[in-house]
N, C-alpha and C positions, 0 to 999 in steps of 0.2 A: 806346702807342696804334695805330698801326698791327695791331700782334700782333690787339690786342681788336678790331677791325674788322674783320680780317681773321678769328677766330677765329667772329664772329657769323655773317658772310658765309657760312664754309662749316657753319656748322651748320644757319643758313636753310635752306641749297641740300641738306643730308645729311638735314634734315627731311623737305622738300619732294621729294625722290626717294622718302623712304619710306614718307609718309603723303598727299601730296600728289594733285594730280588725276591727275596722269600716273605713280604712283606703281610701284614691281615689284608691286603687291598688285591692280591697276587693270590691270598689266598680264595677272597670271597669271588673273585674271576673265576677261577678255577671250581669253585665249589658249585657256582649257579654255569658253569660250562657241563661238569658234569651230569646236572641235574637235567638240564635240555640233551643232552647227548640219551641219556637212558633214556624219557619221553618220546626218544627220533628214533633210539631202538624199538620201543614198542610197540611205535605209530607203522616203523619198517614194518616188523610182523605181521601184522594185522597184515598191512596193505599184499604182502606174500601170499600171507595163508588166499584171501580172497582172489587175488590173479591163479593160483595154482587150482582152484576148487573151480573157477572157471575156465580155464586152459582144459582141466580134465571133461568139463562137463561139454564142452566145444569140441575134444578129439573123441568125445564116446557119440557124435554126433558126425564123425566123418564117417561113409561107409567102409566096410574090410575089406583088405583085398587079400 
Protein backbone atom coordinates (compact mmCIF):
# COMPACT_ATOMS: atom_id res chain seq x y z
CA UNK A 1 0.00 0.00 0.00
CA UNK A 2 2.77 2.42 0.92
CA UNK A 3 4.66 1.66 -2.28
CA UNK A 4 1.50 2.36 -4.29
CA UNK A 5 1.03 5.73 -2.58
CA UNK A 6 4.71 6.57 -3.07
CA UNK A 7 4.46 5.65 -6.76
CA UNK A 8 1.35 7.80 -7.23
CA UNK A 9 2.97 10.69 -5.34
CA UNK A 10 6.18 10.54 -7.37
CA UNK A 11 4.27 10.11 -10.63
CA UNK A 12 2.15 13.16 -9.87
CA UNK A 13 5.20 15.32 -9.17
CA UNK A 14 7.05 14.01 -12.21
CA UNK A 15 4.12 14.88 -14.47
CA UNK A 16 3.82 18.27 -12.77
CA UNK A 17 7.52 19.02 -13.35
CA UNK A 18 7.31 17.99 -17.00
CA UNK A 19 3.93 19.44 -17.96
CA UNK A 20 2.62 21.70 -15.17
CA UNK A 21 2.54 25.48 -14.77
CA UNK A 22 6.16 25.45 -13.56
CA UNK A 23 7.36 22.81 -16.00
CA UNK A 24 10.68 22.57 -17.75
CA UNK A 25 8.99 23.55 -21.03
CA UNK A 26 7.60 26.75 -19.48
CA UNK A 27 11.04 27.51 -18.03
CA UNK A 28 12.67 26.97 -21.41
CA UNK A 29 10.12 29.18 -23.17
CA UNK A 30 10.61 31.94 -20.60
CA UNK A 31 14.39 31.66 -20.93
CA UNK A 32 14.16 32.11 -24.72
CA UNK A 33 11.75 35.01 -24.29
CA UNK A 34 14.15 36.67 -21.83
CA UNK A 35 17.03 36.32 -24.30
CA UNK A 36 14.89 37.79 -27.09
CA UNK A 37 13.76 40.69 -24.89
CA UNK A 38 17.35 41.45 -23.88
CA UNK A 39 18.44 41.55 -27.53
CA UNK A 40 15.41 43.71 -28.36
CA UNK A 41 16.38 46.14 -25.58
CA UNK A 42 19.88 46.45 -27.04
CA UNK A 43 18.49 47.01 -30.54
CA UNK A 44 16.08 49.68 -29.33
CA UNK A 45 18.82 51.42 -27.32
CA UNK A 46 21.00 51.58 -30.45
CA UNK A 47 18.08 52.86 -32.51
CA UNK A 48 17.28 55.44 -29.85
CA UNK A 49 20.88 56.69 -29.81
CA UNK A 50 20.86 56.98 -33.61
CA UNK A 51 17.56 58.87 -33.64
CA UNK A 52 18.69 61.22 -30.86
CA UNK A 53 21.86 61.99 -32.81
CA UNK A 54 19.84 62.63 -35.95
CA UNK A 55 17.40 64.85 -34.03
CA UNK A 56 20.14 67.01 -32.54
CA UNK A 57 21.89 67.31 -35.90
CA UNK A 58 18.65 68.48 -37.50
CA UNK A 59 17.95 70.81 -34.61
CA UNK A 60 21.34 72.47 -35.13
CA UNK A 61 20.38 73.19 -38.75
CA UNK A 62 17.35 75.24 -37.69
CA UNK A 63 17.88 79.00 -37.53
CA UNK A 64 18.04 80.40 -34.03
CA UNK A 65 15.45 82.96 -33.05
